[in-house]
PATI-161136 format. One record per residue (C-alpha): residue number from 1; x, y, z. Coordinates in steps of 0.1 Angstrom, whole numbers, always signed. Layout:
BEGIN
> NUM / X / Y / Z
...
***
This chain:
BEGIN
> 1 / +1889 / -766 / +1113
> 2 / +1881 / -755 / +1148
> 3 / +1862 / -720 / +1151
> 4 / +1885 / -715 / +1183
> 5 / +1917 / -715 / +1162
> 6 / +1931 / -681 / +1153
> 7 / +1949 / -693 / +1125
> 8 / +1930 / -718 / +1100
> 9 / +1946 / -739 / +1073
> 10 / +1935 / -762 / +1047
> 11 / +1946 / -773 / +1012
> 12 / +1924 / -771 / +982
> 13 / +1937 / -782 / +949
> 14 / +1974 / -775 / +956
> 15 / +1963 / -741 / +972
> 16 / +1974 / -734 / +1011
> 17 / +1944 / -715 / +1023
> 18 / +1954 / -696 / +1055
> 19 / +1927 / -677 / +1073
> 20 / +1932 / -652 / +1100
> 21 / +1903 / -662 / +1124
> 22 / +1895 / -636 / +1152
> 23 / +1866 / -619 / +1135
> 24 / +1856 / -604 / +1167
> 25 / +1888 / -585 / +1170
> 26 / +1890 / -579 / +1132
> 27 / +1915 / -603 / +1128
> 28 / +1943 / -584 / +1147
> 29 / +1971 / -606 / +1153
> 30 / +1988 / -611 / +1188
> 31 / +2021 / -627 / +1196
> 32 / +2011 / -663 / +1197
> 33 / +1991 / -659 / +1166
> 34 / +2019 / -642 / +1146
> 35 / +2044 / -669 / +1158
> 36 / +2018 / -696 / +1145
> 37 / +2017 / -681 / +1111
> 38 / +2056 / -681 / +1110
> 39 / +2057 / -717 / +1120
> 40 / +2029 / -724 / +1094
> 41 / +2046 / -709 / +1067
> 42 / +2078 / -723 / +1074
> 43 / +2060 / -757 / +1073
> 44 / +2044 / -748 / +1037
> 45 / +2079 / -739 / +1022
> 46 / +2087 / -778 / +1025
> 47 / +2050 / -790 / +1019
> 48 / +2052 / -803 / +981
> 49 / +2012 / -805 / +984
> 50 / +2010 / -766 / +985
> 51 / +2021 / -750 / +954
> 52 / +2004 / -716 / +960
> 53 / +1992 / -698 / +989
> 54 / +1961 / -676 / +998
> 55 / +1961 / -653 / +1028
> 56 / +1925 / -640 / +1041
> 57 / +1907 / -629 / +1070
> 58 / +1874 / -644 / +1085
> 59 / +1843 / -627 / +1089
> 60 / +1840 / -602 / +1061
> 61 / +1848 / -571 / +1083
> 62 / +1884 / -572 / +1080
> 63 / +1914 / -587 / +1065
> 64 / +1934 / -579 / +1093
> 65 / +1933 / -548 / +1114
> 66 / +1971 / -551 / +1123
> 67 / +1986 / -560 / +1156
> 68 / +1963 / -562 / +1187
> 69 / +1960 / -529 / +1203
> 70 / +1955 / -547 / +1237
> 71 / +1989 / -565 / +1233
> 72 / +2007 / -532 / +1218
> 73 / +1995 / -513 / +1245
> 74 / +2017 / -533 / +1271
> 75 / +1986 / -545 / +1291
> 76 / +1994 / -582 / +1287
> 77 / +2021 / -606 / +1303
> 78 / +2040 / -602 / +1271
> 79 / +2066 / -573 / +1277
> 80 / +2066 / -544 / +1251
> 81 / +2095 / -524 / +1247
> 82 / +2088 / -489 / +1260
> 83 / +2052 / -495 / +1269
> 84 / +2055 / -520 / +1299
> 85 / +2077 / -526 / +1327
> 86 / +2082 / -563 / +1324
> 87 / +2115 / -578 / +1315
> 88 / +2125 / -583 / +1280
> 89 / +2136 / -616 / +1268
> 90 / +2172 / -617 / +1252
> 91 / +2154 / -628 / +1218
> 92 / +2130 / -599 / +1220
> 93 / +2158 / -575 / +1229
> 94 / +2175 / -584 / +1195
> 95 / +2142 / -585 / +1176
> 96 / +2117 / -561 / +1193
> 97 / +2092 / -570 / +1166
> 98 / +2095 / -606 / +1173
> 99 / +2071 / -627 / +1150
> 100 / +2052 / -599 / +1138
> 101 / +2082 / -590 / +1118
> 102 / +2090 / -623 / +1113
> 103 / +2056 / -631 / +1096
> 104 / +2066 / -607 / +1067
> 105 / +2098 / -625 / +1062
> 106 / +2081 / -658 / +1062
> 107 / +2057 / -645 / +1033
> 108 / +2085 / -638 / +1011
> 109 / +2108 / -669 / +1024
> 110 / +2081 / -694 / +1018
> 111 / +2092 / -693 / +981
> 112 / +2056 / -700 / +964
> 113 / +2031 / -674 / +953
> 114 / +2010 / -658 / +981
> 115 / +1980 / -640 / +971
> 116 / +1959 / -617 / +995
> 117 / +1920 / -621 / +994
> 118 / +1910 / -588 / +1010
> 119 / +1876 / -579 / +1023
> 120 / +1869 / -553 / +1049
> 121 / +1898 / -533 / +1064
> 122 / +1935 / -540 / +1058
> 123 / +1955 / -516 / +1082
> 124 / +1987 / -512 / +1098
> 125 / +2005 / -547 / +1100
> 126 / +1978 / -563 / +1082
> 127 / +1983 / -538 / +1051
> 128 / +2022 / -547 / +1055
> 129 / +2013 / -585 / +1053
> 130 / +1990 / -578 / +1023
> 131 / +2019 / -558 / +1005
> 132 / +2044 / -584 / +1010
> 133 / +2021 / -610 / +991
> 134 / +2025 / -613 / +953
> 135 / +1992 / -601 / +944
> 136 / +1962 / -584 / +963
> 137 / +1927 / -590 / +954
> 138 / +1901 / -571 / +971
> 139 / +1864 / -564 / +972
> 140 / +1847 / -530 / +969
> 141 / +1842 / -526 / +1008
> 142 / +1877 / -529 / +1016
> 143 / +1896 / -501 / +1032
> 144 / +1934 / -496 / +1035
> 145 / +1957 / -474 / +1059
> 146 / +1992 / -473 / +1070
> 147 / +1976 / -464 / +1102
> 148 / +2007 / -463 / +1126
> 149 / +2009 / -429 / +1133
> 150 / +1974 / -425 / +1146
> 151 / +1985 / -448 / +1174
> 152 / +2017 / -429 / +1179
> 153 / +2037 / -456 / +1165
> 154 / +2063 / -458 / +1136
> 155 / +2056 / -481 / +1106
> 156 / +2066 / -517 / +1108
> 157 / +2064 / -553 / +1096
> 158 / +2080 / -542 / +1064
> 159 / +2055 / -516 / +1051
> 160 / +2082 / -490 / +1044
> 161 / +2102 / -514 / +1023
> 162 / +2070 / -526 / +1002
> 163 / +2046 / -498 / +1002
> 164 / +2072 / -476 / +978
> 165 / +2078 / -503 / +956
> 166 / +2041 / -508 / +951
> 167 / +2025 / -472 / +948
> 168 / +2056 / -452 / +943
> 169 / +2074 / -429 / +968
> 170 / +2050 / -398 / +970
> 171 / +2020 / -419 / +977
> 172 / +2036 / -440 / +1002
> 173 / +2049 / -409 / +1019
> 174 / +2017 / -397 / +1020
> 175 / +2001 / -431 / +1034
> 176 / +2024 / -434 / +1059
> 177 / +2029 / -397 / +1072
> 178 / +1990 / -392 / +1074
> 179 / +1976 / -427 / +1080
> 180 / +1948 / -417 / +1055
> 181 / +1922 / -443 / +1049
> 182 / +1917 / -453 / +1013
> 183 / +1885 / -468 / +998
> 184 / +1889 / -497 / +977
> 185 / +1886 / -476 / +944
> 186 / +1912 / -452 / +956
> 187 / +1935 / -482 / +965
> 188 / +1928 / -499 / +930
> 189 / +1937 / -466 / +912
> 190 / +1973 / -461 / +930
> 191 / +1982 / -497 / +923
> 192 / +1978 / -510 / +959
> 193 / +1949 / -534 / +947
> 194 / +1957 / -554 / +917
> 195 / +1922 / -568 / +913
> 196 / +1892 / -551 / +923
> 197 / +1858 / -573 / +926
> 198 / +1825 / -572 / +937
> 199 / +1817 / -576 / +974
> 200 / +1822 / -611 / +988
> 201 / +1841 / -619 / +956
> 202 / +1878 / -613 / +967
> 203 / +1884 / -649 / +981
> 204 / +1868 / -668 / +951
> 205 / +1887 / -646 / +927
> 206 / +1919 / -650 / +947
> 207 / +1913 / -688 / +949
> 208 / +1908 / -691 / +911
> 209 / +1939 / -673 / +902
> 210 / +1961 / -693 / +927
> 211 / +1947 / -727 / +915
> 212 / +1957 / -718 / +880
> 213 / +1993 / -711 / +894
> 214 / +1989 / -745 / +913
> 215 / +1986 / -762 / +878
> 216 / +2018 / -748 / +865
> 217 / +2056 / -756 / +864
> 218 / +2054 / -748 / +900
> 219 / +2095 / -752 / +903
> 220 / +2100 / -725 / +876
> 221 / +2072 / -705 / +891
> 222 / +2088 / -704 / +923
> 223 / +2123 / -697 / +912
> 224 / +2110 / -668 / +891
> 225 / +2094 / -653 / +921
> 226 / +2127 / -657 / +940
> 227 / +2145 / -641 / +910
> 228 / +2120 / -609 / +911
> 229 / +2126 / -603 / +952
> 230 / +2164 / -608 / +947
> 231 / +2163 / -581 / +918
> 232 / +2152 / -557 / +941
> 233 / +2184 / -555 / +959
> 234 / +2207 / -565 / +931
> 235 / +2225 / -552 / +900
> 236 / +2216 / -563 / +865
> 237 / +2251 / -577 / +861
> 238 / +2243 / -598 / +894
> 239 / +2208 / -608 / +883
> 240 / +2220 / -620 / +848
> 241 / +2245 / -644 / +865
> 242 / +2220 / -655 / +891
> 243 / +2196 / -661 / +862
> 244 / +2221 / -682 / +846
> 245 / +2230 / -705 / +873
> 246 / +2192 / -708 / +884
> 247 / +2179 / -715 / +851
> 248 / +2201 / -749 / +853
> 249 / +2180 / -757 / +883
> 250 / +2145 / -754 / +862
> 251 / +2161 / -772 / +832
> 252 / +2168 / -803 / +854
> 253 / +2131 / -807 / +862
> 254 / +2104 / -829 / +847
> 255 / +2084 / -801 / +841
> 256 / +2110 / -783 / +816
> 257 / +2111 / -815 / +797
> 258 / +2072 / -816 / +795
> 259 / +2072 / -778 / +787
> 260 / +2096 / -782 / +755
> 261 / +2082 / -815 / +744
> 262 / +2044 / -803 / +746
> 263 / +2055 / -771 / +724
> 264 / +2073 / -794 / +697
> 265 / +2043 / -818 / +699
> 266 / +2017 / -786 / +694
> 267 / +1997 / -799 / +725
> 268 / +1991 / -783 / +760
> 269 / +2017 / -791 / +787
> 270 / +2007 / -813 / +818
> 271 / +2029 / -802 / +846
> 272 / +2034 / -823 / +877
> 273 / +2052 / -796 / +896
> 274 / +2085 / -817 / +897
***
């Protein structure tokens, strides 16, 4: 991995480790970096060597400080609607958030568990990306803010969708309306952080969790994840029908046969992810 790469990627025992690598900019994301993340997650969706994913930030000062303010200010050659006078490409007119918003979609659409390992700040779009992950491991020096209004901007990258589902409506409204910075302990207390660990232990803890998931019946795990996301916008009747159909898909896997056989034989299952 080159230190010059703004997105680093490696596979460790079935875990795809994605590192935001702009520590000098607190891992703030610019347009090209966001597009690289979208492309990488699209590739991982079809890569059977990757069974779970850990998303983290380099340097220890930040998980992700959101969108790069230099870019957001309209001061680059990439046009920003309302903030620069450059002509807007057709694609960007239809999707003003471009790959920044698409990355949130990609985190869900990868259809594999995505675990956030957070050390330092997770604010703005960085908080949105963490919220889109399945689970958040954070160390005690982490801090969190839906900081958009402090920049005069509205919330984006899906934060208004995920945050109330994680912390509840009143707390989400408070965070978005005030941009209050929460300590790691405060974030853990409201449920924003799932696992609070000692300083420097977020990535090892997230990796240990992800590696355990990677040993499991990954087709069933991935489809189970899909069920839960689908249930957020479905009725009970719709989900009962969907589960019935999707369960037939898992029943056809080698892991389903191994899971049932190992139970009858009173031994631990040895899943192969197929």
